[in-house]
N, C-alpha and C positions, 0 to 999 in steps of 0.2 A: 287652757293657757295656749296661745298660739307656738310659743316657744318648744312646747312638747310635742312630740312624734305621735301622730295618731294611729297607734299601732296596738293591737292584741296578742303580739307576739308573745310565747311562752320563754320563761328565763330557762336557759341551759348553760350547762358548764360546757368550756372549751378547753382543748390542749395549750391553746396559744397563752392562755394564762399561766400556766406552769411555766412556759419559757419566761413570760413577763417577772414572775414571780423569782425565779432562780436568778436571772440575769439582774435584775433590781437589786436581790439581797447582796450579790456578790460587790456590785458596784458601790452599795452603801458602805460595805465593809471596806473596799478599795480608798473609797471617799475619806472614811473615816481615819484610816492610816494616813492620808496623805494631808488631813487636818491636823494631827499629832506631830507630823515632821514641819511645822512653822516654815515651810519654804517662802523664797524669795519671789517665787512664782507667784503664790498664793496673794502676797503682800502688794505687789506689782498690780496685779488685777484688781484687787480689793482698792487701791488707793485711786484708781480711776474716776469711781464713782463717790466714795467717801470724802474726796477732798473737794467737791464740789460746796459753794456756799450755802448758807442757811436759808435763802429765799424759797428753797423747796422743800423745808421742813414741814411744813404744815400738810401740805399734798402728799408728801412720803408717809406720814403718820396716818393718814387717812386710807392711803392705798395700802398700808402694812396692816392695819386694822383689818382689812377684808380677809385675811388668813387667822383672825382670832377664833377661838372657841365660841365666842357670842355670836358671830356672823353665821356658823354651823348652827345653832339654835335658833335663829330668827329665820334662816332659809329653810330649816325642816318646820317650823311653824308655819309657814308661808306655804308649804307644799301640802301640809296636814290640811288646812283651812280648804286649800283647791282640791282635795279628795285625792292626791296623788300619793297614798300611802307608801306604796311599794319604794317610791323614787325616795320619800323622806326617811324610811327607816334605813336606806344604803346609804344616804347622804349623811345622816346622823352618826352611823356607826363607823363609816370611813373617816369621818372629821375626828370623832372621838378616838378611834384607834390610832389614828397619825398622831395626835396632840399627847396622848397617853405615852407611847413609844418614845416620841421626841423628848418628852419631859424626863423621862426615866433614864435615856441616853445622857441629856444634860446633867442629871443629878450623878452619873458614873464618872464621866469626863470631866463637868467642870467648866469654868470659861478657859480660855487660852489665846490671851494678848499676846502678840510676838513682840520680845523683847527689844526695845530700841526702837520701835516703830511707831510714827507719828500717826494718830488716828483720832477719828473723832467719833464719841459714843454719843449717839443722840437719844438711844432707847434702852433700856436693861441695864445690865451691867458689864456688858461687853460679849464678844463673839461666842457664840455656844456652837456644838455639835450635836445634832443638826438644828436648824432654825425652825422653831415650833410652827411658826406661821406659815411659812413656805410648805412644809409638809402638810399642813392642814389645808391648805387652799389647794394644793394638787390633787389630795385625795379627793376633795369634795368635786372638784372639776372633774376627774377621770371617773367618779361614780354618777355625774350627771350624763357622761358621755353617751352612753347607749339609750338614754331616754329623751335627747333633744335633737333639734334640727341640725343640719351643719353650719349655718352662720351662728349659732349659739356654740357649738363647738370650739370656731375658730375665735370668737370672742372670748371663751374661757382660758385658752391658750395666752391671748394678750393679759389676761387678769393675773395667770399665773407669772408670765414674764416681767410684769411690772411690779409684783411683788417681791420677786426675788431680786430687782433691781433697789428697791425700796429697803428692803433688808440690808444690802449692802451700803447703802447711802447712810443710814441711821446707825453702822455699826454694830448690828445685830448678828453678823456673821460675815466671815472671807468666803470668797469663791467655793472652796472646799465644803463649807458648812451648808452653803446654800444648794450645791450640787446633791451633797448627801440627803437633804431634806427632800429634793424633787424625787430622788431614788427611792426613799422612803414612804412618800406618797405613792408612787407607783408600784411597789412592793405590797403595800397595805390594800390597796383596791384590788389587785390580783388576787390576793388571798379571799379578799370578801367574794369575789366573782368565782372563784372556784369551789367556795362553799355554799353560796346562794344561787349562782348563775346569774346570767343577765339577758335582755334581749339583744340580739346580735346587729339590729338594723335591716333585717331582711324586707325587701321592699313590700309596700302594701298594693293593694287593688288601685287606688287612685294614683299611686308615683307609677304603677304599669300601665296604668289608662294614658298617663301624661306622656309616658316612653314610647307607647305604641303611637300615638298622635304626633310625636315628633318625627317618627319614622314614616308617616303619610298614611295610617291606617285608620279608618272611620269605626270606632268602636260603639257597639250599641248595649253589649251586655258583658260583664266579666264577674268570674266569682272563682274562689279556690277550687281546684280540682281535687278529685280523690286520690289521684294520683300522686306519688311523692319521688322527687329527684335529689338526693344527698346532696347538700350544699346550696339548694335553690327553692325560691316560691313557686311554685307549679300553678297556673289558673287556665280556666279556659274562658275563652273571649268567643264573642259572637260577632262577627264581621258584615259588611254589606253582604256577600255572597257566599259564605262558609263559616263553619266554627273551627278554630285553631286553638292549638294549646300553646302557652306561652311559659318558657323556664326563664326565670328573671333572679340575676345575680347583682345584689347591694354591696356595701361596703363590709358588711360581715364576711361574705363568701369572697371576697378578696384578700382578706386577712388571712381566711381559712384554708382558701386554695394555695397560698404562698407558705403557710406553714405545714399544712398537711405534704406537699411536694417535697419541701425541704426535710421533713422528717422521714419521709419515705426515701430519700435518697440516702439518709444516715442508714435506714433500718434495714433497708432490703437491695441486693445487688440484681437490679432488675434494669434489663437492655433497653434504651430507646426511649425512656418515660422522659417527657419535657419536665424540667425541673420550675421554671419561673414564667409562666404563662398569665398575663393578664388575664381580666374578666371577657375583655373583648376576643382576644386569642383564642381563650377556649370555646366561646360559642362559635367562633368562626372554624376551629377545628371541628368541633361536632357536626357544624353544617356541612363542611366539605366529607368529613365520612359518610354523612348520609345523602350526599351527592353520588358518591361512589356507590353505595349500597344500592341506590334507585336505578343507577346505570347497568349494575349486574343483575338486577330484576328480583332483589333480595326483598322479601315482605318486612317492610319495616315504615318506622314514621317517614314522612315526605316533609323535606326541608322547604322552607318559604321565604324567610327572611332573618338576619341576624343584624346587631346594632346596638347602638348606644342612646339613650334618650333619656327625657326626665331628669331626675337628680342622680345622673351619672349611673344609671340602672343599664347594665348588660342583658339582652334579652335574646331568645332564641325562639322563634316560631315555627312552629310545625304543624303539621296535619297528622293527627294520631293515628294509628292503625287499629283496625276492628278486632274484636275477640274479646274472651275472658282470661283473666291471669290464669296460669295454670295451677297456682294454689286454689282457685274457687272452682276450677272443673272436677266433677265427681269422677272417681277413678274407672268406672266403667267406660266412661268417653274416651279415656286414654288409651286407644287402642294401639297395636303394633304399627299400623299406619301411620297415627299421629307421632309417636317416637321416631318412625323414618323419615317422617317430614321434617321433624326438629333436625334431626342430624343433617339433612339435605340442605337446608337453611342455613345452619352453622357452617357446613363446607362452603356453599356460595359465598356466604359472607367473609369468610378467610379468602375465597378465591378472588373477592374485589380489592383485598388486601386490607380489612379492616378485622380488627378483634374488637368483641362486644366490651368485655371487661368487668361486667357486671351481670351474667346471666344466672337469675335466680328465679323463684317461683313466680315473681310479680313481673318480672320483664319478658317473659315468656307467654305470648298469648297465642289462645286456641279458638279457632272459628267455630261456628254452627256446622259447618261441612268439614271440619277435622283438618284444616289448613292451619299453617303455624305462620305468624309474624312476630318482630322482635321489637321491643317497646324501649324508650330511654338510653340512647348510647352516650349519656354524659360520660361516661368513665372508658370510652372506645380508645384504641390506640389504631393509628393508619400504619401498618406494619405487616410483615411476612416473618417475623422473628418466631421460631419455634416455641419458644417458651411461652409467649402469649397466647399462641393458638392453643397449645396444650393447657394452660390455664382454664381458656373457655371449655375445652374439651372435659377437663375435670368439674367444673362448675356443673355441665350438663348432667354429667353421670349422677352427682350427687344429688341434683335437683330431681330427675327422674327416680333415682332409686327410692327418693323420699315419697313418691306419689306412687310407684307401681312396684317397689321392692328391688331387691338387689338384683334376683335373677334375670327379670324382664329388663333392668335397665343395661344391665351388663351385656345381655345378647343383643340388644340393640345396638350398644357402642360397638361390640364388636364386630358386628356387620358392617357398620361405617367406618372403622377405623383399620380392622383386622388386628392380628396380634402384637406386630411390632407398635402399631399405633397405641393400643390399649397398655401396653408395656410402659408407654411413655406417659400415661396420664397418672399412673400409680404414685409416682413422689409427689405428685401436687395436691392429693387427695388429703389435704392437713388444711387445719382452719386459718394459717397464714396465708394459703394460696386461693383460699375460696370467699367470695362475696361474702360481705357481712350478713346479707340478709338469709343466706343459708346457714349461719353459724350463730347470730345473736340471739340468746335465749335458749337455745337448743338443750334439752335436756340429755346428758349421756351422749355428748356429741364425740367425744373421744372413742368411747367403745365402739358407736356405731360406723365411724369411719375406720377404726382397727379391722372391724369384720369386712366393711367394703372392701379394702385394701387386700384382704385376704382373698375375697372371692374374687377379685378382679387379677391377682397373681395367679390362682387355679385357673381361670378363664383364659389367660394369656400363656401359661406353661412356663412362668417364671417364677425363681424362689424369693419368698417373702420373709425378711429378718423380723423377728419379734422384738419390740420395743421393751425397754424396762421402765416400769412406772414408779414414779415418786408419789408417794401417798399426798393426799389432799392435805393443807396445815390450816388449822383454826384456831380458836381463840386459846385453847388449852396450850397449844404449843409457843403461842405469843406469850402466855403465863410462865411457860418454863422459860424463855428467854428473858423476860424481866427478872424472875428469880435468880437466873445466873449473874445479872447485872447487879443485883440488889448483894449476891454474896461476894462479887468482885470488892464494892465498898467495903464490907466487913473485913474480908481478906486483907485488905489493905490498912486498914486500921489496927490489923493485928500485929503489924510491924512493930516490934519493940525498939525501945531508944528513939522515938520519934517526938519530938515537941510539936503537937499538934497547933498549939497557939501561934509557933513560929511559922508552922505552914500557912494557918490561916492570914498572917500577916504578909507572906509572901505574895499570895493571892491578891491582896489589898493593892499592893505597889507593883504589880506586875504589869508589863507594857503588853496588852491583849492583841495589839496589831501584827505582832509574831504569832501567836497562836491564831488568829484569823487567817493570816497566810498560809500557815500549816493546814488548816482546814480546807482552805481553796486548792492547795496543791494535792491533796489526798486522793480525788479521783484518777490521777496518774498512775496509783497503785494497781487497781483493777484494769486498768486500760493497758499496764505493763504484762499483769496475767493474761490478759486476754491476748495480747500479742503473742506471748509464748505458746499457748494454746493453739492459735493460728498457725503457728510455724511447726506444729508437731504433726499436722495432718496434711495430706494433699489436695483436700478439698477446700474451696475457697469460701471463708465465712465471714458474713456480715459484721462488722464492728461493733455497732451498739449493741445488739441483743449478745454478743460474746461479753461484752463489759458487763451487762446486766447481770449475766449468769454469773461472772465472779463475784459480783456484789451478792446475788442471791445465795451463793455458797457460804458467805459468810455468817448466814442466818441458819442453814441447814446443817452446818458444822456444829453449831452449838447444841444441837437437840438430837445427833445422831454421835455414836462412839468412834472414834479412830478415823474420823473424816469420812467414814463411809457414805453418808448422806450426801458431801460436796463431790465426791468422785463419781458417785450414781447420777446426780443432777447432770453434772458436765457431760457424760457418757449418753445418757438420754437425749441432751441436746444436741450432741454431735450426729447420733442416730437421726435426728429430726432434719439435720442439714445433710443428709444424705451419706453419711459416714457410717459403716457397718460396725454393729455393738464390739465385735472382736477388734477391729482395727481402732475403735473409739478406746478401747481398754488399754491397747499398747500405745496409743497417743498419751493417755493420762500417765502411765508408767514412764514415758520416755520424759514428758514434761516435767514430773515429779523427780525423777532420777538427775536430768541437768540441773534442776533448781537446787538438788542437794549437792551438786558438785560445786556450782557457782557459791553457795552459801560456805563451803568448807574450804575453798578456795580464799573467799573475801576473809574469812575469819583469821586464817592462819596467815595470809599477806597482811592483814593489818595488825596481828599480833607481831610480826615481825619487824614492822614499820614503827610500831608503839614500842617494843622493845629495844630496838636501834636507837631510838630518839632519847628512851630514858636512859640508857645506859651511855649515852656521848653527852649529856648534859647533867654534870656533878652537882648543880646548883638547884636541880629539881628534887624537893624534899619529898616528892609523892613517890618517886620512883621506884623505892622497894615494895611499896603498896599496890603499883603498877606490875611489877614483876611477879608479884604473890599474887593477884587476883587473876593474870596470865596463866600462871601454873596451876591455880585452882579450878580454872574452866577447864583447861586441857585436862587435868587430874579426873574431874566429873565426868568428861566424856569418855576418856578411856575407861574409868570403872564401868559406865554403861556399855561401852563396845566390849567389854568382858564379860558381861552376861551372855550365856549362850542363846537365850531366846531373841536378845536384840541383835547380838553380832548375826546370827544365822540369817535374820531378816535384813538387817541394813546393807550387810559385806555382799550377799548377791544381787541385790538391789542395785547397788553402786556400779557391779560388775557390767550389769546389764545396761545401765545407763550410760556408761562408757562406751559400751559395742553399740548401741543405738545411737549415741550421739555421734561416733565415726560414719555410721551410715546416713544420717541426717545431713552431715558437712558437704556431702556431695551434691546436695542443691544448696548453693550460695544464699539464696533468697531465704527460704525456710529457714538454713542454719542461722542466719542473721536475726530473723524473728523469735526463735525459739531461745538462742543464747542470750540476744539483745533483750526480750523480753524478761527473763529470767534475772538478767544482771541490773536493768533498770529498777525492777520490783524490788530488790535487794539492796540498792542503794539508795532508793526514795526514802525508804523507812529511816534510816539514819539521817536524812536531810530533815526530815520532820521531827525526830528526836533533837536536832542541832536548834531548830528554830523554836522548840518548844522551851529549851535552855535559855535562849535569848530571851523570851518572854520574860524570864524570872533573874535576867541580867547575870546569865552565866554562860560559859561557852567551853567548848572542847576541839581539838583538832579532828579532823574530818576522819584520819585513820582511826581514833579513838572512838569516834562515835560510832565507826562501822565495828569495831571491835566489840563495842557494850551491845549494841543493840542486835548483832547477828549472834554474839555468843548467847544472849539472854533468850533470844527467838530460839535458838536450837534447844536451850534447857526447857523452854515452856512447851516445845513439839512433843518432847519425850516424857512429861509430867502426864499422869493419866487424869486430867481434868480437860474439859473443853478449853481451847484455846490458851493452856498453861495459866489459868487463873490464879492469880495469886504468886504462882512459882515466877512468871514473867517480871510483875511488878517488883518482888522482892528481888529478883536478879538485876534487873535493870537499876533501881536504887542503890544496891550493893556496889555495882561495878563503876556507878557514877561518883559515889564517895570515895572509893579506892582511887579514881583519877584526881581526887582533890575539890570536888564539888560538895559542898556544905549539905548536910542530911536535909534541911528543910526545903531549900529552893530544888534539890534532887528529886525528892518524893514530889513536890508540886508542880515540876516538870514532867514527872513519870504520870501522874494522875491525869494531867492534860493530854499528853502523847496517846495514852492507852484508852480514853475517851473519844479520840479523833479515830485512832485505828482499830479499838476493839468494840468500844459500846456504841458506836453510831453506826458502822455498817451493817450490823444486823438488823437494827431497827429499820434502815432503809430497804436492806435484802429481804424483809418479810413482805415489803409491798412489790418489790421487783419480782419475787417469784410468783406471787399471784398474778402480775401481769404476763410473765412469760409464759404460766399455764393458761392464762385466758387467750392468748396469741397463738398458743399450738407449738410452742418452743419448749417446751417441758412437760 
């Protein structure tokens, strides 16, 4: 088939698909809420197409049928006959999944005709969310995208648009229903690509030949090179007078570079890195760096040409340097002279204002005469910033240590950098700052780098602080977490006096948009705790890893007693960010102490407001119950504080926190982050509880929500079970009923609230903890 790209590229998974899945899922939920509001905006947009005459009916039905499940089956069969089995499987799976999810959502939500609205229902029983045919055609089109040529991709977008228009003309859905279906198709396809992977449109040899021809080269031979460059197709090309190497960047690399730079900006505080370069700008940047290196006499690849040709393929043409990769050189050939030449080459490269950025065992080439050359400057930076230069130094130290051992590698580094330069390398000897070629798949990497840091510290005459290790978590620990969640279910079922059939009825008539809104807002909670942690230390912490550390603590806290695991994880994370262990412990104590003060202030402030409101309202029948609830919670806290063990733990901690708080207030920015983060975190929970109540058609004043949630949370914190399991649920339900909320909707709201804030975060935290460990943050 001419419309299928001629490629043997292997399928691979991409981080950009995770972004697509999350964004599309959130958008789908928002569109669903929009659809349930039955807004006039929805109707006005819809009427533009739906009010057209019946002369378009037959054409519209044909177009609408392009999104049917039968079309999916026919297309899959055609692909099977054409022996494109991989494409057929993904098309069938995407179409069937989108169709099934759409019908399931239709079954739950049903039709939603806007009252008193004039409309023409020309197919089906009326508008449904989402429109199944639109979801199916979107999923099928996106499933085909990686495998087809560019004109076909454009045609597929046209098909999706006309099916969306036909759906509104036929009365199958309002704009919100159609947009929701579009986002559902995007989410389904992104999930399939995450699981199975997909080809990314890397340039083929024929496309690179066309690009070189467009740029004026006469190509006599072309083949894939043995060398690899991340994000590019590398090929060896025979020209009229010489052989060259070509790094080609196609449409996949365009998306990957954009996503990688955006993600890197969020993940790391690295000076000077360009965020949003195009493919052409990227190859021109690398070419400029190669020219600077050549002028300085640095042995590296020689720049020939850069440009765009063929099917918008950006190419970088270079003459590769001679030599064997350091990974392939026998250790007896790596003499002290070779190590000295390597450090001299790095010094000259930095003198030219260029940081290599990816100095691993494959990018350092050793000639037969012991000379050194640098290959692949695709990750280079044109900068003199000490951070990037020290990153190169750390990479060279780690790379040479893997070849010749720590002793010789450190001796060569000390000779080149001196004691001060060697000391500056130590903080960057960690996976997050090293090229992936030095860290990926390396066994016992953490232990090896730990020993290397110790040896570097000894050689430089500086003190190295030991890190506290968090044990590796496996399926056994995950099983413990699942068991805890099951225990949560049975603990709540044990609440007496609850009519569970009424609770089930509450779920059936709930307005789930409010619960979805609460779920969307939940990430603000770990962001708030992360902000508080960032305000408790003088070091500047990157936002995203700090937020993910807070999420990982929700999992670790379930499987370790008294919050020890979460505290240790955060101290270890702070140490990896350059905060000494002692300072990290003080920061944790400060953040926890300030959080406790904020909780007590909010609780007693809300109690005072609630009590005043109750006493002023003689018609409030629940006033006496409210005062009793306040008295009971205060009495329980008083009894707990009367226990010597608890009092001797809590009171000194509060005193220390007050002293530390006064100290940190002298830095307004840090004080705002510390206090503001704790305040925001403690106020978001009542907001989420209020949204869950709205889902079951109940409401409380915000002061009452603060009193209920903070009071129940404090009781749960002193309970001898992880996360206050069972105690928090019972306290929340009891306090809500004392404020006049009926028992059935109160318990239903508590179940949803705790599912969002307690059950889901540890599940996500398990995976974020694995990622943090893999990236060297913990």
